[in-house]
C-alpha positions in Angstrom: -10.2 -16.9 -61.0 -10.2 -18.7 -64.8 -11.3 -22.1 -65.2 -9.0 -24.2 -64.7 -8.3 -26.8 -67.2 -9.5 -29.9 -64.8 -12.6 -28.3 -64.3 -13.3 -29.2 -68.1 -12.3 -32.8 -67.2 -14.1 -33.1 -64.1 -17.6 -31.7 -66.1 -16.7 -34.3 -69.1 -16.7 -37.3 -66.3 -19.9 -36.1 -65.2 -21.6 -36.3 -68.7 -20.6 -39.7 -69.4 -22.9 -42.2 -71.5 -22.6 -45.2 -69.2 -25.3 -46.8 -67.9 -23.7 -47.2 -64.1 -22.7 -44.7 -61.9 -19.0 -44.1 -61.6 -16.7 -41.7 -59.6 -14.0 -39.7 -60.8 -11.1 -38.5 -58.0 -8.9 -35.5 -58.4 -6.1 -35.4 -56.2 -6.2 -31.2 -55.5 -2.4 -31.3 -54.8 -1.8 -32.3 -58.4 -2.8 -29.4 -59.9 0.0 -28.4 -61.6 -1.7 -24.8 -63.4 -3.3 -23.5 -59.7 -0.2 -23.6 -57.4 -1.7 -20.9 -55.5 -3.9 -23.5 -54.2 -1.6 -26.3 -53.3 1.6 -23.6 -51.9 -1.8 -22.7 -49.1 -2.9 -25.6 -47.7 -1.2 -26.9 -44.7 0.7 -30.6 -44.9 -1.8 -33.9 -44.4 -3.2 -36.0 -45.8 -4.1 -35.8 -49.1 -7.2 -33.7 -50.5 -9.6 -35.6 -52.6 -12.1 -34.2 -54.8 -14.6 -37.0 -55.5 -17.8 -36.8 -57.9 -20.5 -39.4 -58.0 -21.5 -39.2 -61.6 -24.8 -40.6 -63.3 -25.7 -40.3 -67.2 -28.1 -37.2 -66.0 -26.3 -34.6 -64.5 -29.5 -33.1 -62.9 -29.3 -36.2 -60.4 -25.9 -36.0 -59.6 -26.1 -35.9 -56.0 -22.5 -36.5 -53.9 -20.0 -33.9 -53.3 -17.4 -35.2 -51.0 -14.8 -33.1 -50.1 -12.0 -34.6 -47.4 -9.3 -32.8 -46.2 -7.5 -30.4 -43.7 -7.2 -26.8 -42.9 -8.1 -25.3 -47.2 -7.9 -21.9 -47.4 -10.3 -19.7 -49.0 -8.8 -19.7 -52.5 -9.3 -23.2 -52.6 -12.5 -23.3 -51.2 -13.7 -21.1 -54.3 -12.3 -23.4 -57.0 -13.7 -26.4 -55.1 -17.3 -25.3 -55.5 -16.4 -23.5 -59.3 -15.4 -27.3 -60.4 -18.9 -28.3 -59.4 -21.0 -25.6 -60.2 -24.5 -27.3 -61.6 -23.9 -30.4 -59.0 -24.9 -30.7 -55.6 -23.6 -31.0 -52.4 -24.2 -33.5 -49.8 -21.2 -33.5 -47.7 -18.4 -31.3 -47.0 -18.0 -32.1 -42.9 -15.1 -32.8 -40.8 -12.5 -31.0 -42.5 -11.3 -28.3 -40.2 -11.5 -25.3 -42.7 -9.6 -23.1 -40.5 -10.1 -19.3 -41.3 -12.3 -19.8 -44.0 -15.6 -17.9 -45.2 -18.5 -19.6 -47.1 -17.8 -18.2 -50.6 -20.2 -16.0 -52.5 -19.6 -18.6 -55.2 -21.5 -21.0 -54.0 -24.9 -19.2 -55.1 -24.1 -20.4 -58.5 -24.7 -24.3 -57.3 -28.6 -23.5 -58.6 -29.1 -27.4 -58.2 -28.0 -27.8 -54.8 -30.0 -29.8 -52.5 -28.2 -30.4 -49.7 -25.5 -28.6 -48.1 -23.2 -30.0 -44.9 -20.5 -27.8 -43.8 -20.8 -29.0 -39.9 -17.5 -29.5 -37.5 -14.9 -27.1 -39.5 -14.0 -23.7 -38.5 -15.7 -22.0 -40.9 -16.1 -18.0 -39.9 -17.8 -15.2 -41.3 -21.5 -14.8 -42.3 -24.2 -16.8 -44.1 -24.0 -15.3 -47.5 -26.9 -14.0 -48.9 -26.0 -15.5 -51.7 -27.2 -18.6 -50.2 -31.0 -17.7 -50.9 -30.1 -18.7 -54.6 -30.2 -22.4 -53.8 -33.8 -22.9 -54.0 -33.8 -26.5 -54.5 -32.3 -26.4 -51.2 -33.8 -29.0 -48.6 -31.1 -29.6 -46.2 -28.6 -26.9 -45.1 -26.2 -28.1 -42.0 -23.6 -25.9 -40.8 -23.7 -26.8 -37.2 -20.2 -26.5 -35.0 -18.7 -23.6 -37.1 -17.4 -20.1 -36.4 -20.1 -18.3 -38.0 -20.8 -14.8 -37.0 -23.4 -11.7 -37.8 -26.8 -11.6 -38.8 -28.6 -14.4 -40.6 -29.6 -13.4 -44.2 -33.0 -13.0 -44.7 -33.0 -14.5 -47.8 -33.0 -17.9 -46.2 -36.8 -17.1 -46.5 -36.4 -18.1 -50.3 -35.6 -21.4 -49.7 -39.1 -22.7 -49.6 -38.4 -26.3 -50.2 -36.1 -26.6 -47.3 -36.9 -29.0 -44.5 -33.8 -29.0 -42.3 -32.3 -25.7 -41.2 -29.4 -26.4 -38.6 -26.9 -23.9 -37.3 -26.2 -24.9 -33.8 -23.1 -24.2 -31.8 -21.7 -21.2 -33.9 -22.0 -19.0 -30.9 -21.0 -16.1 -32.7 -24.6 -15.7 -34.9 -26.3 -12.6 -33.6 -29.0 -10.5 -33.8 -32.8 -11.1 -34.6 -34.1 -14.5 -35.9 -35.1 -13.6 -39.1 -38.9 -13.3 -39.4 -38.7 -14.5 -42.7 -38.1 -18.1 -41.7 -41.7 -18.4 -41.5 -42.1 -18.7 -44.8 -40.5 -22.0 -45.0 -43.3 -24.2 -44.6 -41.9 -27.5 -45.1 -39.5 -27.3 -42.8 -39.5 -29.9 -40.0 -36.1 -29.1 -38.3 -35.3 -25.6 -36.9 -32.1 -25.5 -34.9 -30.4 -22.8 -33.7 -29.2 -23.4 -30.4 -25.9 -22.5 -28.9 -25.3 -18.6 -30.3 -26.3 -15.3 -29.7 -29.6 -15.0 -30.9 -31.3 -12.2 -29.2 -35.2 -10.0 -29.0 -37.9 -12.1 -29.0 -39.1 -15.1 -30.9 -40.7 -14.7 -34.0 -44.1 -15.1 -34.1 -44.0 -16.0 -37.8 -42.4 -19.6 -36.5 -45.9 -20.3 -35.3 -46.8 -20.5 -39.1 -44.0 -23.7 -39.6 -47.0 -25.9 -39.9 -44.4 -29.1 -40.7 -41.7 -28.4 -37.8 -41.2 -31.4 -35.5 -38.3 -30.1 -33.5 -37.7 -26.5 -32.7 -34.3 -25.7 -30.8 -33.7 -22.4 -29.8 -31.9 -22.8 -26.2 -28.8 -21.1 -25.1 -29.2 -18.1 -26.9 -29.9 -14.7 -25.2 -34.0 -14.5 -26.4 -35.8 -12.2 -24.1 -39.5 -11.1 -23.6 -42.5 -13.4 -23.6 -43.5 -16.7 -25.6 -45.5 -15.6 -29.1 -48.9 -17.0 -28.3 -48.8 -17.8 -31.6 -46.3 -20.7 -31.1 -49.3 -22.1 -29.3 -52.4 -21.2 -31.6 -53.0 -24.8 -32.5 -51.1 -25.1 -36.1 -47.7 -26.6 -34.9 -49.4 -29.9 -34.6 -46.4 -31.6 -35.8 -44.4 -30.4 -33.0 -42.5 -33.3 -30.9 -39.7 -31.0 -29.5 -39.6 -27.6 -28.1 -35.8 -26.6 -26.4 -36.0 -23.0 -25.3 -33.5 -23.2 -22.7 -30.7 -21.2 -21.5 -32.6 -17.8 -22.8 -34.0 -14.7 -21.0 -37.5 -15.2 -21.6 -40.2 -15.0 -18.8 -44.1 -14.5 -18.2 -46.5 -17.1 -17.4 -46.5 -20.3 -19.6 -49.6 -19.9 -21.7 -52.8 -21.7 -21.2 -52.7 -23.3 -25.0 -50.0 -25.1 -24.5 -52.0 -27.8 -24.3 -52.6 -27.2 -28.1 -49.1 -28.9 -28.7 -50.4 -32.5 -28.5 -47.9 -34.2 -30.2 -44.7 -33.4 -28.1 -42.3 -35.7 -26.4 -39.7 -33.1 -25.0 -40.1 -29.7 -23.7 -36.8 -27.8 -22.1 -38.2 -24.5 -20.5 -35.6 -24.7 -18.0 -32.9 -21.6 -17.3 -35.1 -18.9 -18.4 -37.0 -16.3 -15.9 -40.6 -17.6 -16.1 -43.1 -16.9 -13.2 -46.4 -18.2 -11.5 -47.5 -21.0 -11.7 -47.7 -24.1 -14.3 -51.5 -24.6 -16.3 -53.3 -27.5 -15.4 -53.5 -27.6 -19.0 -50.2 -29.5 -19.6 -52.0 -32.4 -18.4 -53.1 -32.9 -21.7 -49.7 -33.4 -22.7 -50.0 -37.2 -22.6 -47.4 -37.2 -25.4 -44.8 -36.2 -23.0 -41.6 -38.2 -22.4 -39.3 -34.9 -21.0 -40.5 -32.2 -18.9 -37.6 -29.7 -17.9 -38.8 -26.5 -16.0 -35.9 -26.0 -14.0 -34.3 -22.6 -12.7 -37.2 -20.5 -13.5 -39.2 -18.4 -10.8 -42.4 -20.7 -10.8 -43.9 -20.3 -7.7 -47.4 -22.1 -5.8 -48.8 -25.0 -7.7 -45.8 -26.3 -9.3 -47.2 -30.0 -9.9 -51.2 -29.7 -10.2 -53.3 -33.0 -10.2 -53.9 -33.2 -14.0 -49.8 -33.6 -14.3 -50.7 -37.5 -13.0 -52.3 -38.3 -16.5 -48.5 -37.9 -17.9 -48.0 -41.6 -17.4 -45.2 -41.9 -20.1 -43.4 -38.7 -18.3 -39.8 -40.3 -17.5 -38.3 -37.1 -16.6 -39.7 -34.2 -15.0 -37.2 -31.8 -13.7 -38.9 -28.6 -11.5 -35.7 -28.1 -9.1 -34.4 -24.4 -8.4 -37.9 -22.7 -8.5 -40.1 -21.5 -5.9 -42.4 -24.0 -5.8 -44.8 -24.5 -2.8 -47.6 -26.6 -1.4 -47.4 -30.4 -1.1 -45.6 -32.9 -3.4 -49.1 -34.3 -4.6 -50.1 -38.2 -4.2 -51.0 -38.2 -7.8 -46.9 -38.1 -8.1 -47.3 -42.0 -7.9 -49.1 -42.2 -11.0 -45.9 -41.4 -13.3 -44.9 -44.7 -13.4 -42.8 -44.3 -16.5 -40.7 -41.8 -14.3 -36.5 -42.3 -14.3 -35.5 -38.8 -13.0 -37.4 -36.6 -10.5 -35.9 -33.7 -9.5 -37.6 -31.1 -7.0 -34.8 -29.8 -4.7 -34.2 -26.4 -4.2 -38.2 -25.0 -3.8 -40.5 -24.8 -0.8 -42.5 -27.9 -0.9 -43.5 -28.5 2.5 -45.3 -31.3 4.8 -45.2 -35.0 4.1 -43.2 -37.0 1.8 -46.2 -39.0 0.4 -46.0 -42.5 0.3 -47.1 -43.0 -3.3 -44.0 -42.3 -4.1 -43.4 -45.7 -3.6 -45.3 -46.9 -6.6 -42.5 -45.6 -9.0 -41.0 -48.8 -8.1 -39.7 -50.2 -11.6 -37.7 -47.1 -13.4 -36.8 -44.6 -11.3 -33.1 -43.8 -10.6 -32.8 -40.4 -9.6 -34.9 -38.9 -6.9 -33.9 -35.4 -5.4 -36.1 -33.7 -2.5 -33.1 -31.7 -0.7 -33.9 -28.2 0.3 -37.7 -28.0 0.7 -39.3 -27.2 3.8 -40.4 -31.3 4.0 -41.4 -32.8 7.3 -42.5 -35.9 8.7 -40.7 -39.5 8.8 -38.6 -40.4 5.6 -40.9 -43.2 4.1 -40.7 -47.0 4.1 -41.9 -46.9 0.9 -39.1 -45.8 -0.6 -37.2 -49.2 -0.3 -39.7 -50.3 -3.1 -37.7 -48.4 -5.5 -35.5 -51.4 -6.5 -33.9 -49.6 -9.6 -32.8 -46.2 -7.1 -29.2 -45.0 -7.8 -29.3 -41.5 -6.1 -31.4 -40.2 -3.3 -31.4 -36.9 -1.9 -33.2 -35.1 0.6 -30.9 -33.0 2.8 -31.6 -29.9 4.5 -35.5 -30.8 5.3 -37.2 -31.3 8.7 -37.5 -34.9 8.3 -37.6 -36.4 12.1 -38.0 -39.7 13.2 -35.8 -42.8 12.2 -34.2 -44.2 9.3 -36.4 -46.7 7.8 -34.4 -50.1 7.5 -36.2 -50.8 3.9 -33.6 -48.3 2.7 -31.0 -51.7 2.9 -33.6 -53.2 0.7 -31.8 -51.1 -2.3 -29.2 -53.6 -2.7 -28.3 -53.5 -6.0 -28.4 -49.7 -7.6 -28.2 -47.2 -4.8 -25.0 -45.0 -5.2 -25.6 -41.8 -3.3 -27.8 -41.5 -0.4 -27.9 -38.0 1.6 -30.0 -37.4 4.1 -27.9 -34.9 6.1 -29.3 -31.4 7.6 -32.5 -33.1 8.9 -34.1 -34.0 12.7 -33.6 -37.6 12.2 -32.9 -39.8 15.6 -32.3 -43.5 16.4 -29.6 -45.2 15.1 -28.1 -46.0 11.6 -30.2 -49.4 10.9 -27.6 -52.3 10.4 -30.1 -53.0 6.9 -27.4 -50.2 5.3 -24.6 -52.0 5.1 -26.1 -54.4 2.8 -25.8 -51.3 0.1 -22.6 -52.8 -1.7 -22.9 -50.3 -4.7 -22.8 -47.2 -2.1 -20.0 -44.9 -2.7 -21.4 -41.6 -0.7 -23.1 -41.9 2.7 -23.8 -38.4 4.3 -26.1 -37.9 7.7 -24.3 -35.5 9.2 -26.1 -32.4 10.9 -28.9 -34.7 12.2 -28.0 -34.2 16.1 -30.6 -36.9 17.9 -28.9 -39.6 15.3 -26.5 -42.1 17.0 -24.8 -45.5 17.1 -22.4 -47.0 14.7 -22.1 -46.5 11.1 -22.2 -50.7 10.1 -19.3 -52.2 9.9 -20.0 -54.1 6.8 -19.8 -50.6 5.0 -15.9 -49.9 5.9 -15.2 -52.9 3.8 -17.3 -51.7 0.9 -14.7 -51.1 -1.7 -17.1 -48.6 -3.8 -17.1 -46.3 -1.0 -15.8 -43.1 -1.5 -17.2 -40.6 1.8 -18.8 -40.8 4.8 -19.9 -37.8 6.8 -21.6 -38.1 10.0 -21.6 -36.2 13.5 -18.6 -37.8 15.6 -17.6 -36.8 19.0 -15.6 -33.5 19.4 -13.2 -32.8 22.3 -16.2 -30.6 23.4 -18.4 -32.9 23.1 -16.9 -36.6 24.3 -19.9 -37.2 27.0 -22.6 -36.8 24.1 -24.5 -39.9 23.5 -26.2 -38.2 20.0 -23.2 -38.8 17.9 -21.9 -41.8 15.7 -19.0 -44.1 15.8 -17.2 -44.6 12.6 -14.2 -46.9 12.3 -14.2 -46.7 8.6 -11.0 -44.5 7.7 -13.1 -42.9 4.8 -15.7 -41.1 7.4 -15.6 -37.5 7.7 -16.6 -36.2 11.1 -18.8 -33.7 11.2 -18.7 -31.3 14.9 -21.8 -30.2 16.6 
């Protein structure tokens, strides 16, 4: 493609001698000498090429491309117009069926390249390795495919590399990324990367965020990630892969961690006690693995900033430790679908200020429902079904008057009557008490007039058990009876 005349006008605007920045606006639809660009564009809003110029062309920093449905030829022309400048934004344009042109390698002064939320396809061109001044590369939410070029390792000034949600990026993560020692944010989640996590990522000493979740990565976490060099790492997300093995004790060296998600993998054995040294942790997700034995070591009581602890769908056993009550910042505690046994510790009532979600269902818990749960004033969701809980429902649950929306005590061995205080729960939407065959009495009438109520399930009398005393009478039209 020959250099269009209007390109010279654009570049002349960039070399103005004015002392104040100005803007040159070119309407692509008005190009008379490039009919192939306008004819291939879909109808819609005007496409505007905006060049924010300064007296020194080397400091030109903004290129904004607005519009819809550009073709490959138009994109090539646009990049040709601004070679030698820097691109900050060409995002949210719906560049359908368009690949990133190799001509982008001509933009050698480029510092920022943002192409997110379009329909860009094809591979990331190897010519991107020529952009040696690039600091930020963002191509999230596109349809890029194939391997990442090893030439990314030449971008030694890069601090952000974000390629999330492309879905078709595949093969292994290039080891050359380990050379990007200024990199702070590496986001490659929701793609199809496979094989192992490169050990070279352990060289990224400036890294604060590592997002590799929802790929097809396998093998173990390389020891190099835990060798004490990633001292700035604040968030580690490798959930939704096929990683296996044990969680290394050296994880304690990641002392800056605020969040860690290893969920939906195949990690096994017990959680290392050294995890208690990660005292800055706010969020810890280990659910849907094969962890076993003691999943809540005593040392975890030191994580006083922890707000989210998800250990559900593992093979954790032993008791729920009393030091769980030390995690007073907790908002979501999910331990369901494990093999925890014995009593629920009364210390759980110490989580009174912030706890909103408590799920302990599908375990082997026994004894009474601790009345201290009535102290959890912020609680919205309480699930304890399918355990071996016995004795009566504590009246203190009626104290949870402001927030409790979901209460599931089904499939236990509870006895006695439903406390009338349950009628004091105006926010309650779901109440499940079925398959507690020694529970009797009435569903509190006040609940029947609760406008928020969506469903109640209890053991009601059936035609075969009309003489039974162990059932619940329910006059609510929302009540669903579960037969013995």
